[in-house]
Structure formats: C-alpha cells, structure tokens
N, CA, C and O atoms as a GROMACS GRO file, in nm:
protein
  456
    1UNK      N    1   0.693   4.213  -0.864
    1UNK     CA    2   0.822   4.243  -0.934
    1UNK      C    3   0.887   4.095  -0.957
    1UNK      O    4   0.892   4.013  -0.865
    2UNK      N    5   0.927   4.072  -1.065
    2UNK     CA    6   0.944   3.962  -1.121
    2UNK      C    7   1.124   3.947  -1.061
    2UNK      O    8   1.211   4.033  -1.047
    3UNK      N    9   1.124   3.822  -1.041
    3UNK     CA   10   1.282   3.749  -1.042
    3UNK      C   11   1.346   3.707  -1.148
    3UNK      O   12   1.289   3.618  -1.210
    4UNK      N   13   1.443   3.741  -1.187
    4UNK     CA   14   1.509   3.668  -1.317
    4UNK      C   15   1.617   3.548  -1.230
    4UNK      O   16   1.651   3.574  -1.114
    5UNK      N   17   1.660   3.430  -1.293
    5UNK     CA   18   1.723   3.340  -1.265
    5UNK      C   19   1.883   3.384  -1.311
    5UNK      O   20   1.897   3.441  -1.419
    6UNK      N   21   1.965   3.364  -1.252
    6UNK     CA   22   2.122   3.396  -1.285
    6UNK      C   23   2.132   3.323  -1.411
    6UNK      O   24   2.042   3.248  -1.450
    7UNK      N   25   2.245   3.344  -1.480
    7UNK     CA   26   2.286   3.258  -1.610
    7UNK      C   27   2.317   3.106  -1.567
    7UNK      O   28   2.269   3.006  -1.620
    8UNK      N   29   2.414   3.110  -1.454
    8UNK     CA   30   2.426   2.973  -1.420
    8UNK      C   31   2.336   2.892  -1.384
    8UNK      O   32   2.354   2.776  -1.420
    9UNK      N   33   2.229   2.918  -1.314
    9UNK     CA   34   2.122   2.864  -1.246
    9UNK      C   35   2.031   2.846  -1.336
    9UNK      O   36   1.949   2.759  -1.309
   10UNK      N   37   2.015   2.917  -1.465
   10UNK     CA   38   1.925   2.899  -1.582
   10UNK      C   39   1.986   2.803  -1.683
   10UNK      O   40   1.920   2.756  -1.776
   11UNK      N   41   2.096   2.780  -1.665
   11UNK     CA   42   2.163   2.649  -1.782
   11UNK      C   43   2.141   2.572  -1.709
   11UNK      O   44   2.084   2.474  -1.756
   12UNK      N   45   2.168   2.569  -1.567
   12UNK     CA   46   2.156   2.443  -1.499
   12UNK      C   47   2.013   2.394  -1.512
   12UNK      O   48   1.995   2.274  -1.534
   13UNK      N   49   1.938   2.453  -1.503
   13UNK     CA   50   1.821   2.406  -1.529
   13UNK      C   51   1.772   2.334  -1.645
   13UNK      O   52   1.711   2.227  -1.647
   14UNK      N   53   1.815   2.424  -1.766
   14UNK     CA   54   1.778   2.394  -1.901
   14UNK      C   55   1.858   2.249  -1.949
   14UNK      O   56   1.815   2.178  -2.040
   15UNK      N   57   1.964   2.223  -1.883
   15UNK     CA   58   2.048   2.115  -1.921
   15UNK      C   59   1.995   1.978  -1.815
   15UNK      O   60   2.018   1.859  -1.836
   16UNK      N   61   1.933   2.028  -1.722
   16UNK     CA   62   1.868   1.928  -1.652
   16UNK      C   63   1.768   1.876  -1.753
   16UNK      O   64   1.772   1.762  -1.797
   17UNK      N   65   1.680   1.963  -1.787
   17UNK     CA   66   1.545   1.928  -1.869
   17UNK      C   67   1.555   1.889  -1.983
   17UNK      O   68   1.455   1.843  -2.037
   18UNK      N   69   1.679   1.895  -2.052
   18UNK     CA   70   1.713   1.821  -2.165
   18UNK      C   71   1.776   1.680  -2.142
   18UNK      O   72   1.760   1.584  -2.217
   19UNK      N   73   1.827   1.681  -2.065
   19UNK     CA   74   1.853   1.497  -1.992
   19UNK      C   75   1.774   1.428  -1.952
   19UNK      O   76   1.762   1.308  -1.977
   20UNK      N   77   1.679   1.524  -1.853
   20UNK     CA   78   1.576   1.402  -1.804
   20UNK      C   79   1.504   1.359  -1.896
   20UNK      O   80   1.461   1.245  -1.883
   21UNK      N   81   1.473   1.425  -1.998
   21UNK     CA   82   1.337   1.400  -2.096
   21UNK      C   83   1.412   1.264  -2.196
   21UNK      O   84   1.356   1.176  -2.261
   22UNK      N   85   1.531   1.286  -2.178
   22UNK     CA   86   1.564   1.170  -2.252
   22UNK      C   87   1.630   1.014  -2.158
   22UNK      O   88   1.681   0.912  -2.205
   23UNK      N   89   1.604   1.049  -2.019
   23UNK     CA   90   1.633   0.914  -1.926
   23UNK      C   91   1.553   0.804  -1.971
   23UNK      O   92   1.435   0.822  -2.001
   24UNK      N   93   1.620   0.669  -1.981
   24UNK     CA   94   1.562   0.557  -2.008
   24UNK      C   95   1.429   0.528  -1.897
   24UNK      O   96   1.319   0.511  -1.948
   25UNK      N   97   1.439   0.524  -1.775
   25UNK     CA   98   1.371   0.509  -1.658
   25UNK      C   99   1.350   0.604  -1.553
   25UNK      O  100   1.399   0.717  -1.551
   26UNK      N  101   1.276   0.555  -1.467
   26UNK     CA  102   1.241   0.608  -1.291
   26UNK      C  103   1.376   0.645  -1.242
   26UNK      O  104   1.404   0.761  -1.211
   27UNK      N  105   1.495   0.505  -1.233
   27UNK     CA  106   1.620   0.530  -1.194
   27UNK      C  107   1.700   0.650  -1.232
   27UNK      O  108   1.718   0.744  -1.155
   28UNK      N  109   1.749   0.644  -1.356
   28UNK     CA  110   1.783   0.730  -1.384
   28UNK      C  111   1.752   0.888  -1.404
   28UNK      O  112   1.845   0.963  -1.433
   29UNK      N  113   1.608   0.943  -1.385
   29UNK     CA  114   1.554   1.052  -1.356
   29UNK      C  115   1.557   1.094  -1.213
   29UNK      O  116   1.541   1.209  -1.171
   30UNK      N  117   1.584   0.974  -1.133
   30UNK     CA  118   1.594   1.002  -0.976
   30UNK      C  119   1.755   1.044  -1.001
   30UNK      O  120   1.777   1.164  -0.998
   31UNK      N  121   1.828   0.987  -1.016
   31UNK     CA  122   1.971   0.979  -1.018
   31UNK      C  123   2.010   1.130  -1.074
   31UNK      O  124   2.093   1.202  -1.019
   32UNK      N  125   1.925   1.170  -1.208
   32UNK     CA  126   1.968   1.315  -1.270
   32UNK      C  127   1.947   1.412  -1.152
   32UNK      O  128   2.026   1.494  -1.105
   33UNK      N  129   1.794   1.378  -1.108
   33UNK     CA  130   1.713   1.514  -1.007
   33UNK      C  131   1.824   1.518  -0.900
   33UNK      O  132   1.860   1.632  -0.870
   34UNK      N  133   1.888   1.416  -0.834
   34UNK     CA  134   1.997   1.425  -0.729
   34UNK      C  135   2.126   1.516  -0.772
   34UNK      O  136   2.169   1.614  -0.710
   35UNK      N  137   2.175   1.459  -0.893
   35UNK     CA  138   2.278   1.549  -0.936
   35UNK      C  139   2.249   1.711  -0.942
   35UNK      O  140   2.330   1.800  -0.915
   36UNK      N  141   2.107   1.726  -0.986
   36UNK     CA  142   2.056   1.865  -1.004
   36UNK      C  143   2.066   1.974  -0.864
   36UNK      O  144   2.110   2.089  -0.864
   37UNK      N  145   2.013   1.902  -0.757
   37UNK     CA  146   2.001   1.901  -0.607
   37UNK      C  147   2.145   1.967  -0.585
   37UNK      O  148   2.170   2.079  -0.542
   38UNK      N  149   2.235   1.864  -0.627
   38UNK     CA  150   2.366   1.877  -0.581
   38UNK      C  151   2.435   1.993  -0.656
   38UNK      O  152   2.515   2.054  -0.586
   39UNK      N  153   2.424   2.031  -0.769
   39UNK     CA  154   2.427   2.134  -0.853
   39UNK      C  155   2.428   2.277  -0.771
   39UNK      O  156   2.518   2.351  -0.731
   40UNK      N  157   2.277   2.278  -0.765
   40UNK     CA  158   2.206   2.400  -0.753
   40UNK      C  159   2.244   2.434  -0.575
   40UNK      O  160   2.274   2.547  -0.536
   41UNK      N  161   2.239   2.345  -0.506
   41UNK     CA  162   2.249   2.359  -0.379
   41UNK      C  163   2.374   2.295  -0.301
   41UNK      O  164   2.372   2.239  -0.191
   42UNK      N  165   2.496   2.321  -0.398
   42UNK     CA  166   2.661   2.266  -0.336
   42UNK      C  167   2.679   2.355  -0.235
   42UNK      O  168   2.625   2.466  -0.232
   43UNK      N  169   2.766   2.303  -0.136
   43UNK     CA  170   2.800   2.314  -0.006
   43UNK      C  171   2.652   2.321   0.116
   43UNK      O  172   2.663   2.343   0.237
   44UNK      N  173   2.553   2.301   0.058
   44UNK     CA  174   2.449   2.234   0.164
   44UNK      C  175   2.407   2.134   0.212
   44UNK      O  176   2.435   2.047   0.130
   45UNK      N  177   2.341   2.076   0.317
   45UNK     CA  178   2.286   1.957   0.343
   45UNK      C  179   2.202   1.902   0.236
   45UNK      O  180   2.187   1.781   0.217
   46UNK      N  181   2.138   2.009   0.154
   46UNK     CA  182   2.027   1.929   0.039
   46UNK      C  183   2.077   1.844  -0.004
   46UNK      O  184   1.986   1.770  -0.042
   47UNK      N  185   2.175   1.795  -0.028
   47UNK     CA  186   2.205   1.688  -0.164
   47UNK      C  187   2.204   1.549  -0.065
   47UNK      O  188   2.157   1.444  -0.108
   48UNK      N  189   2.261   1.561   0.073
   48UNK     CA  190   2.240   1.462   0.126
   48UNK      C  191   2.095   1.446   0.193
   48UNK      O  192   2.046   1.334   0.202
   49UNK      N  193   2.045   1.529   0.227
   49UNK     CA  194   1.917   1.493   0.277
   49UNK      C  195   1.807   1.441   0.164
   49UNK      O  196   1.719   1.356   0.178
   50UNK      N  197   1.840   1.514   0.053
   50UNK     CA  198   1.752   1.429  -0.047
   50UNK      C  199   1.778   1.278  -0.051
   50UNK      O  200   1.695   1.188  -0.032
   51UNK      N  201   1.934   1.266  -0.087
   51UNK     CA  202   1.956   1.111  -0.087
   51UNK      C  203   1.892   0.986   0.029
   51UNK      O  204   1.864   0.868   0.011
   52UNK      N  205   1.885   1.071   0.146
   52UNK     CA  206   1.841   0.962   0.219
   52UNK      C  207   1.695   0.946   0.210
   52UNK      O  208   1.632   0.870   0.284
   53UNK      N  209   1.649   1.009   0.131
   53UNK     CA  210   1.496   0.984   0.136
   53UNK      C  211   1.474   0.907  -0.020
   53UNK      O  212   1.360   0.907  -0.065
   54UNK      N  213   1.591   0.839  -0.104
   54UNK     CA  214   1.573   0.796  -0.224
   54UNK      C  215   1.539   0.668  -0.172
   54UNK      O  216   1.589   0.621  -0.070
   55UNK      N  217   1.424   0.596  -0.268
   55UNK     CA  218   1.386   0.424  -0.223
   55UNK      C  219   1.346   0.416  -0.115
   55UNK      O  220   1.372   0.312  -0.055
   56UNK      N  221   1.273   0.515  -0.053
   56UNK     CA  222   1.232   0.490   0.094
   56UNK      C  223   1.085   0.378   0.079
   56UNK      O  224   0.991   0.388   0.001
   57UNK      N  225   1.117   0.255   0.205
   57UNK     CA  226   1.054   0.199   0.218
   57UNK      C  227   0.936   0.213   0.327
   57UNK      O  228   0.965   0.234   0.445
   58UNK      N  229   0.789   0.200   0.279
   58UNK     CA  230   0.722   0.278   0.356
   58UNK      C  231   0.614   0.132   0.404
   58UNK      O  232   0.584   0.044   0.324
   59UNK      N  233   0.582   0.133   0.508
   59UNK     CA  234   0.442   0.111   0.573
   59UNK      C  235   0.348   0.180   0.588
   59UNK      O  236   0.371   0.286   0.646
   60UNK      N  237   0.231   0.158   0.550
   60UNK     CA  238   0.092   0.211   0.586
   60UNK      C  239   0.017   0.180   0.638
   60UNK      O  240  -0.062   0.122   0.564
   61UNK      N  241  -0.024   0.183   0.768
   61UNK     CA  242  -0.122   0.124   0.838
   61UNK      C  243  -0.274   0.177   0.787
   61UNK      O  244  -0.307   0.296   0.795
   62UNK      N  245  -0.377   0.054   0.725
   62UNK     CA  246  -0.501   0.083   0.650
   62UNK      C  247  -0.581   0.013   0.753
   62UNK      O  248  -0.519  -0.060   0.831
   63UNK      N  249  -0.766   0.029   0.771
   63UNK     CA  250  -0.823  -0.061   0.856
   63UNK      C  251  -0.814  -0.175   0.755
   63UNK      O  252  -0.880  -0.268   0.800
   64UNK      N  253  -0.757  -0.208   0.634
   64UNK     CA  254  -0.754  -0.359   0.587
   64UNK      C  255  -0.613  -0.444   0.619
   64UNK      O  256  -0.579  -0.558   0.585
   65UNK      N  257  -0.547  -0.343   0.695
   65UNK     CA  258  -0.408  -0.418   0.733
   65UNK      C  259  -0.303  -0.315   0.682
   65UNK      O  260  -0.337  -0.208   0.631
   66UNK      N  261  -0.184  -0.351   0.699
   66UNK     CA  262  -0.100  -0.273   0.675
   66UNK      C  263  -0.014  -0.298   0.483
   66UNK      O  264   0.012  -0.400   0.419
   67UNK      N  265   0.005  -0.151   0.452
   67UNK     CA  266   0.025  -0.200   0.301
   67UNK      C  267   0.192  -0.166   0.312
   67UNK      O  268   0.229  -0.082   0.394
   68UNK      N  269   0.287  -0.232   0.228
   68UNK     CA  270   0.419  -0.185   0.188
   68UNK      C  271   0.426  -0.131   0.064
   68UNK      O  272   0.352  -0.142  -0.034
   69UNK      N  273   0.521  -0.075   0.083
   69UNK     CA  274   0.570  -0.006  -0.074
   69UNK      C  275   0.672   0.060  -0.090
   69UNK      O  276   0.756   0.037  -0.003
   70UNK      N  277   0.706   0.148  -0.179
   70UNK     CA  278   0.849   0.239  -0.201
   70UNK      C  279   0.809   0.362  -0.248
   70UNK      O  280   0.703   0.381  -0.307
   71UNK      N  281   0.897   0.453  -0.221
   71UNK     CA  282   0.879   0.596  -0.283
   71UNK      C  283   0.984   0.596  -0.352
   71UNK      O  284   1.089   0.538  -0.326
   72UNK      N  285   0.954   0.680  -0.472
   72UNK     CA  286   1.075   0.724  -0.517
   72UNK      C  287   1.186   0.787  -0.458
   72UNK      O  288   1.306   0.757  -0.454
   73UNK      N  289   1.119   0.886  -0.411
   73UNK     CA  290   1.207   1.003  -0.324
   73UNK      C  291   1.094   1.051  -0.223
   73UNK      O  292   0.974   1.051  -0.251
   74UNK      N  293   1.139   1.084  -0.121
   74UNK     CA  294   1.080   1.163  -0.003
   74UNK      C  295   1.167   1.257   0.035
   74UNK      O  296   1.285   1.224   0.048
   75UNK      N  297   1.118   1.419   0.066
   75UNK     CA  298   1.220   1.536   0.110
   75UNK      C  299   1.156   1.590   0.206
   75UNK      O  300   1.078   1.675   0.163
   76UNK      N  301   1.154   1.574   0.352
   76UNK     CA  302   1.033   1.633   0.435
   76UNK      C  303   0.907   1.572   0.405
   76UNK      O  304   0.884   1.456   0.370
   77UNK      N  305   0.823   1.677   0.426
   77UNK     CA  306   0.694   1.634   0.373
   77UNK      C  307   0.633   1.588   0.183
   77UNK      O  308   0.521   1.548   0.150
   78UNK      N  309   0.721   1.606   0.120
   78UNK     CA  310   0.754   1.616  -0.009
   78UNK      C  311   0.731   1.466  -0.036
   78UNK      O  312   0.767   1.388   0.053
   79UNK      N  313   0.696   1.433  -0.108
   79UNK     CA  314   0.684   1.261  -0.207
   79UNK      C  315   0.684   1.336  -0.344
   79UNK      O  316   0.618   1.426  -0.396
   80UNK      N  317   0.809   1.240  -0.384
   80UNK     CA  318   0.825   1.286  -0.573
   80UNK      C  319   0.845   1.162  -0.609
   80UNK      O  320   0.932   1.086  -0.565
   81UNK      N  321   0.740   1.132  -0.715
   81UNK     CA  322   0.740   0.990  -0.780
   81UNK      C  323   0.782   1.037  -0.946
   81UNK      O  324   0.746   1.121  -1.028
   82UNK      N  325   0.856   0.956  -0.938
   82UNK     CA  326   0.922   0.957  -1.101
   82UNK      C  327   0.855   0.892  -1.198
   82UNK      O  328   0.820   0.781  -1.159
   83UNK      N  329   0.821   0.918  -1.320
   83UNK     CA  330   0.744   0.836  -1.401
   83UNK      C  331   0.859   0.824  -1.556
   83UNK      O  332   0.931   0.916  -1.595
   84UNK      N  333   0.849   0.712  -1.608
   84UNK     CA  334   0.943   0.728  -1.707
   84UNK      C  335   0.856   0.818  -1.834
   84UNK      O  336   0.922   0.894  -1.906
   85UNK      N  337   0.735   0.808  -1.851
   85UNK     CA  338   0.656   0.885  -1.934
   85UNK      C  339   0.536   0.936  -1.878
   85UNK      O  340   0.492   0.871  -1.783
   86UNK      N  341   0.470   1.042  -1.916
   86UNK     CA  342   0.318   1.068  -1.842
   86UNK      C  343   0.242   1.052  -1.987
   86UNK      O  344   0.120   1.071  -1.978
   87UNK      N  345   0.278   1.027  -2.087
   87UNK     CA  346   0.188   1.033  -2.212
   87UNK      C  347   0.098   0.875  -2.206
   87UNK      O  348  -0.023   0.883  -2.227
   88UNK      N  349   0.157   0.737  -2.179
   88UNK     CA  350   0.063   0.670  -2.158
   88UNK      C  351  -0.055   0.650  -2.087
   88UNK      O  352  -0.045   0.635  -1.966
   89UNK      N  353  -0.174   0.646  -2.145
   89UNK     CA  354  -0.273   0.682  -2.085
   89UNK      C  355  -0.323   0.589  -1.954
   89UNK      O  356  -0.315   0.466  -1.962
   90UNK      N  357  -0.368   0.646  -1.847
   90UNK     CA  358  -0.360   0.628  -1.734
   90UNK      C  359  -0.265   0.658  -1.640
   90UNK      O  360  -0.302   0.681  -1.524
   91UNK      N  361  -0.127   0.661  -1.675
   91UNK     CA  362  -0.016   0.698  -1.631
   91UNK      C  363  -0.042   0.803  -1.522
   91UNK      O  364  -0.044   0.758  -1.407
   92UNK      N  365  -0.062   0.936  -1.538
   92UNK     CA  366  -0.096   1.057  -1.464
   92UNK      C  367  -0.192   0.984  -1.327
   92UNK      O  368  -0.174   1.002  -1.206
   93UNK      N  369  -0.282   0.910  -1.387
   93UNK     CA  370  -0.389   0.888  -1.262
   93UNK      C  371  -0.316   0.798  -1.169
   93UNK      O  372  -0.314   0.821  -1.048
   94UNK      N  373  -0.265   0.711  -1.215
   94UNK     CA  374  -0.198   0.616  -1.125
   94UNK      C  375  -0.091   0.666  -1.026
   94UNK      O  376  -0.068   0.618  -0.915
   95UNK      N  377  -0.018   0.791  -1.093
   95UNK     CA  378   0.095   0.828  -1.032
   95UNK      C  379   0.013   0.912  -0.925
   95UNK      O  380   0.040   0.896  -0.806
   96UNK      N  381  -0.074   0.988  -0.958
   96UNK     CA  382  -0.139   1.069  -0.836
   96UNK      C  383  -0.208   0.976  -0.753
   96UNK      O  384  -0.198   0.994  -0.632
   97UNK      N  385  -0.271   0.887  -0.791
   97UNK     CA  386  -0.328   0.783  -0.682
   97UNK      C  387  -0.205   0.696  -0.589
   97UNK      O  388  -0.230   0.656  -0.475
   98UNK      N  389  -0.090   0.675  -0.646
   98UNK     CA  390  -0.011   0.634  -0.560
   98UNK      C  391   0.068   0.727  -0.459
   98UNK      O  392   0.126   0.683  -0.360
   99UNK      N  393   0.062   0.873  -0.499
   99UNK     CA  394   0.145   0.975  -0.423
   99UNK      C  395   0.012   0.986  -0.311
   99UNK      O  396   0.043   0.977  -0.193
  100UNK      N  397  -0.112   1.002  -0.340
  100UNK     CA  398  -0.245   1.004  -0.254
  100UNK      C  399  -0.195   0.883  -0.158
  100UNK      O  400  -0.131   0.912  -0.057
  101UNK      N  401  -0.222   0.753  -0.187
  101UNK     CA  402  -0.205   0.653  -0.132
  101UNK      C  403  -0.079   0.680  -0.030
  101UNK      O  404  -0.093   0.681   0.092
  102UNK      N  405   0.019   0.696  -0.081
  102UNK     CA  406   0.146   0.686   0.037
  102UNK      C  407   0.106   0.791   0.131
  102UNK      O  408   0.141   0.771   0.247
  103UNK      N  409   0.042   0.894   0.107
  103UNK     CA  410   0.080   1.046   0.190
  103UNK      C  411  -0.072   1.011   0.263
  103UNK      O  412  -0.092   1.090   0.356
  104UNK      N  413  -0.156   0.939   0.250
  104UNK     CA  414  -0.290   0.889   0.352
  104UNK      C  415  -0.283   0.904   0.463
  104UNK      O  416  -0.363   0.973   0.527
  105UNK      N  417  -0.174   0.836   0.518
  105UNK     CA  418  -0.172   0.752   0.682
  105UNK      C  419  -0.024   0.776   0.738
  105UNK      O  420   0.076   0.823   0.684
  106UNK      N  421  -0.040   0.738   0.837
  106UNK     CA  422   0.112   0.741   0.908
  106UNK      C  423   0.173   0.610   0.851
  106UNK      O  424   0.122   0.501   0.825
  107UNK      N  425   0.289   0.656   0.841
  107UNK     CA  426   0.384   0.578   0.759
  107UNK      C  427   0.506   0.591   0.857
  107UNK      O  428   0.530   0.681   0.937
  108UNK      N  429   0.566   0.495   0.835
  108UNK     CA  430   0.714   0.451   0.890
  108UNK      C  431   0.774   0.387   0.773
  108UNK      O  432   0.726   0.301   0.699
  109UNK      N  433   0.924   0.464   0.770
  109UNK     CA  434   1.029   0.471   0.665
  109UNK      C  435   1.115   0.429   0.693
  109UNK      O  436   1.135   0.433   0.814
  110UNK      N  437   1.219   0.364   0.609
  110UNK     CA  438   1.362   0.386   0.615
  110UNK      C  439   1.428   0.368   0.467
  110UNK      O  440   1.372   0.293   0.387
  111UNK      N  441   1.520   0.422   0.440
  111UNK     CA  442   1.576   0.386   0.308
  111UNK      C  443   1.582   0.280   0.266
  111UNK      O  444   1.595   0.195   0.354
  112UNK      N  445   1.578   0.237   0.149
  112UNK     CA  446   1.596   0.082   0.106
  112UNK      C  447   1.745   0.063   0.088
  112UNK      O  448   1.818   0.162   0.079
  113UNK      N  449   1.786  -0.041   0.084
  113UNK     CA  450   1.902  -0.136   0.092
  113UNK      C  451   1.926  -0.077  -0.051
  113UNK      O  452   1.830  -0.038  -0.117
  114UNK      N  453   2.027  -0.073  -0.089
  114UNK     CA  454   2.061  -0.052  -0.271
  114UNK      C  455   2.080  -0.194  -0.317
  114UNK      O  456   2.105  -0.217  -0.436
   0.00000   0.00000   0.00000
C-alpha cells in the first residue's frame, strides 16, 4: 500500500528542495535543513536534538594517532555532510570517504563553539 504525504508536508519538502539548491555554501544548507526539521517536527525535541549535533568536533583514535575534524551534523548514529555541489569531479568520493572516516572508529565529540 502506497502512502501519500499530506499537502502541507509535500509543500514544505518542495520549498526546501527549491531553497537548498540555490544555497551558496554548506553552512547555508545546514541551516536550511535545520529549518526543515523545525517545520516538519514542530513541537518535538527533534529540532533541538539536531541543532546539538551541528558542527560537532570529533576525535577519532586511529593506529597512526588521533585525527581531529568536524562533522557538518550528526543526529544519533547518522552523520550528515552537506556539500555545495556534488557535480565537481571527485566530490562524491571525497564526501563518502569523509563520512566513512568519521564513522570508522570510536569518537568523542562535542558541539563546536559558534
């Protein structure tokens, strides 16, 4: 059985897709996604929970020593990396490698200072 989205949800998602395509950089895309979560899950802890994982500073312990970095966003066990565009050659591969790297080992993280 196929479920259909209600008109309000469908409209919200279409508006998000239009806006995010024209977002000039990753920070704008992250911000727009946070707004989407707020619109779709208003009245729940989801927007606050998502915001807590934006620009998380991480440290991954590797056999070669610790690696430090930032995740654009994390929500539970999900790592979200926003890219300006996936069109330039190698962007998809670099993004996938970055997420794999960040998810590959134990990590300790905290939200980054604004």
